[in-house]
C-alpha positions in Angstrom: 86.8 5.1 0.3 89.8 3.2 1.7 89.9 -0.5 1.6 91.3 -0.6 5.0 89.0 -2.5 7.5 87.9 -1.0 10.7 89.5 -3.9 12.7 93.0 -2.9 11.4 92.5 0.7 12.4 91.5 -0.4 16.0 94.6 -2.6 16.1 96.8 0.3 15.0 95.3 2.8 17.4 95.7 0.3 20.3 99.4 -0.2 19.5 100.0 3.6 19.3 98.3 4.2 22.6 100.1 1.4 24.3 103.4 2.6 23.1 102.6 6.0 24.6 102.0 4.4 28.0 98.2 4.9 27.9 96.5 2.5 30.4 93.7 0.4 28.9 94.7 1.2 25.4 92.3 -1.4 23.7 89.3 0.2 25.3 90.3 3.7 24.5 91.0 2.7 20.9 87.5 1.3 20.5 86.0 4.4 22.0 87.9 6.8 19.7 87.2 4.8 16.6 83.5 4.4 17.6 83.2 8.2 18.0 84.7 9.0 14.6 82.9 6.3 12.7 79.6 7.1 14.4 79.2 3.7 16.0 78.1 2.5 19.4 81.3 1.3 21.2 79.9 -2.2 21.6 79.5 -2.5 17.8 83.1 -1.8 17.0 84.1 -5.5 17.2 81.1 -6.6 15.2 81.9 -4.0 12.4 85.5 -5.1 12.0 85.2 -5.6 8.2 83.6 -2.2 7.6 85.9 -0.1 5.3 87.3 3.1 6.8 87.3 6.3 4.8 90.4 8.4 4.5 88.6 11.2 6.3 87.8 8.9 9.2 91.3 7.6 9.3 92.8 11.1 9.4 90.4 12.2 12.1 91.3 9.2 14.3 95.0 9.9 13.7 94.6 13.5 14.9 92.7 12.3 18.0 95.4 9.7 18.8 98.1 12.4 18.5 96.2 14.5 21.1 95.8 11.6 23.4 99.5 10.8 23.1 100.0 14.3 24.5 97.8 13.2 27.4 94.7 15.2 26.5 92.0 13.5 28.5 90.0 10.9 26.7 86.8 12.5 27.9 87.8 15.8 26.2 88.3 14.0 22.9 85.0 12.1 23.2 83.1 15.1 24.6 81.6 13.2 27.5 82.4 11.2 30.6 80.3 8.2 31.7 79.6 8.8 35.4 77.3 6.8 37.7 74.2 6.1 35.5 74.6 8.8 32.9 76.8 10.5 30.3 77.9 14.0 31.1 79.3 16.6 28.7 82.7 17.7 29.8 85.2 20.3 28.6 88.4 21.9 29.8 86.3 24.2 31.9 85.2 21.5 34.4 86.8 18.8 36.5 86.5 15.5 34.7 84.2 13.4 37.0 85.9 10.2 38.1 84.7 6.8 39.2 85.8 7.3 42.8 83.5 10.3 43.0 80.6 7.9 42.6 81.3 6.9 46.2 80.0 10.4 47.2 76.8 9.9 45.2 76.2 6.5 46.7 76.8 7.7 50.2 74.4 10.7 49.8 71.7 8.4 48.4 71.8 6.4 51.7 70.0 9.4 53.3 66.6 11.0 52.7 66.5 14.5 51.2 64.2 16.8 49.3 66.7 19.6 48.7 70.4 19.5 47.9 73.2 22.0 47.5 76.3 21.1 45.5 79.2 23.4 46.1 81.7 23.7 43.2 79.3 21.7 40.9 81.5 21.8 37.8 79.8 19.6 35.2 76.9 19.1 37.6 77.6 15.3 37.6 77.1 14.9 41.4 74.0 17.1 41.7 72.3 15.8 38.6 73.0 12.1 39.5 71.3 12.7 42.9 68.3 14.4 41.4 67.9 11.8 38.7 67.8 9.0 41.3 65.3 10.9 43.5 62.3 12.1 41.6 60.7 15.1 43.1 63.8 16.5 44.7 65.3 19.8 43.8 68.8 21.2 43.9 71.2 24.1 43.5 74.7 23.9 42.1 77.2 26.7 42.6 80.6 27.3 41.0 83.0 30.3 40.6 83.3 29.6 36.9 80.6 30.9 34.6 81.9 28.6 31.9 81.5 25.5 34.2 78.0 26.5 35.0 77.1 26.5 31.3 78.4 22.9 31.0 76.3 22.0 34.0 73.2 23.7 32.6 73.7 21.7 29.3 73.9 18.5 31.3 70.7 19.3 33.1 68.9 19.9 29.8 70.2 16.6 28.4 68.9 14.7 31.4 65.6 16.6 31.4 66.4 18.0 34.9 66.3 21.8 34.2 63.0 22.1 36.0 64.5 20.7 39.2 68.1 21.9 39.0 69.3 25.5 39.1 72.7 26.9 39.0 74.3 30.0 40.6 77.8 31.6 40.3 79.5 32.2 43.6 82.3 31.3 46.0 81.1 28.5 48.4 78.2 30.0 50.4 78.3 33.5 49.0 74.8 34.5 48.0 73.2 31.3 49.1 69.9 31.7 50.9 67.9 29.2 52.7 68.6 25.7 54.2 69.0 22.4 52.5 68.5 18.8 53.6 71.8 17.8 52.0 75.0 19.6 51.1 77.6 17.8 49.0 80.9 18.9 47.5 84.0 17.6 45.7 86.2 20.6 46.4 89.8 21.3 45.4 91.8 19.2 47.8 95.2 18.7 46.2 98.0 20.5 48.2 100.1 23.0 46.3 103.3 20.9 46.9 101.5 17.8 45.3 100.6 19.5 42.1 103.9 18.8 40.3 103.4 15.0 40.7 100.0 14.8 39.2 99.1 12.8 36.1 99.7 14.8 33.0 96.0 14.6 32.0 95.2 16.9 34.9 97.1 19.8 33.3 94.1 20.1 30.9 91.6 20.6 33.8 90.9 23.9 35.6 93.5 24.5 38.3 91.1 26.0 40.7 89.1 22.8 40.7 92.2 20.8 41.8 94.1 22.8 44.4 93.5 25.5 47.0 97.1 26.7 46.4 97.8 25.8 50.1 97.6 22.7 52.2 94.6 21.1 50.5 92.3 21.7 53.4 91.3 25.3 52.7 88.1 24.4 51.0 87.0 22.1 53.8 87.6 24.9 56.4 85.3 27.2 54.4 82.7 24.5 53.8 82.5 23.3 57.4 82.2 26.9 58.7 79.4 27.8 56.3 77.4 24.6 56.3 75.6 24.6 59.6 73.6 27.8 58.9 72.6 26.3 55.5 71.5 22.9 56.7 68.1 22.0 57.9 68.1 20.5 61.4 69.1 16.9 61.0 70.5 17.6 57.5 73.8 16.2 56.3 77.1 17.4 54.8 79.1 15.0 52.7 82.4 15.8 50.9 84.9 13.9 48.8 88.4 13.9 50.2 91.9 12.9 49.3 93.1 9.6 50.6 95.2 11.0 53.4 92.7 13.7 54.6 90.1 11.6 56.5 91.2 12.4 60.0 91.8 16.1 59.4 88.5 16.7 57.6 86.5 14.7 60.2 88.0 16.9 62.9 86.8 20.0 61.0 83.3 18.5 60.8 83.2 17.9 64.5 84.6 21.4 65.3 81.7 22.8 63.3 79.2 21.0 65.5 78.3 18.1 63.2 77.5 14.7 64.7 77.8 11.1 63.6 80.9 12.0 61.6 82.3 9.1 59.7 84.9 8.5 57.0 83.7 6.2 54.2 86.0 4.2 51.8 85.8 3.9 48.0 85.7 0.6 46.2 89.5 0.3 46.5 89.3 0.7 50.3 90.8 4.2 50.3 89.2 7.0 52.5 87.0 8.9 50.1 84.0 10.6 51.8 83.4 12.3 55.1 79.8 12.4 56.2 78.3 14.4 59.1 74.9 15.4 60.5 73.7 18.7 61.9 71.9 18.0 65.2 68.1 17.9 65.0 66.2 20.7 66.6 65.4 20.2 70.2 61.7 19.4 70.9 
């Protein structure tokens, strides 16, 4: 057992992450040390005098090295905190980000019993909605079988396997029936924007990031396919890139959706487009 106290290790990791240009290095240092030392993150400061073993120190050093190469923190921790829960993540799914919580909050403003999540990835959006609305049921789809396995694991962890099911497919292919709510955080980064992305994104599935075109391809497919799969009066909500509000809203209206609006995230940037299928005529 080393005589080195945990507080010194946290200080060293913070310095190494800061030198590598990692934002919020003190927080990340606490999280990495907490994982390796099997501590709740909020106990790290209270356990500063705890001695660190050589094995723990070596494991932390290896994780710091990977983080310096910009491997996402969530991949090192094995989870991402999103909305009210922790979700397992891996290189097979898009890492759910805080701005996507705007989509969850916007969807929860409306009543629904059934929800379809297109391109579900980790299942974070779908499962957050179901967890907040007892009795609702949902379907998540994704092209990636590996992503669906991650989503299924998250459903089990949250005790939602009886209300959430998952299906492999491309957008609406193989989808039967209608839903009160359809949500999606599709690939919306244009091909010519990919080179300028944060290096962490190179660890995430490319098909979850870009349509290999102008960034609007997924929205064209979703808005074309949504009306036949929405209940009368049902709603479609999608996350968008910050410059895409007007273009995606136009696609919503062209598909016959009404009450179309663009909603901002907490930073005031356009983040969600919301539209309603007209109710059936009496």
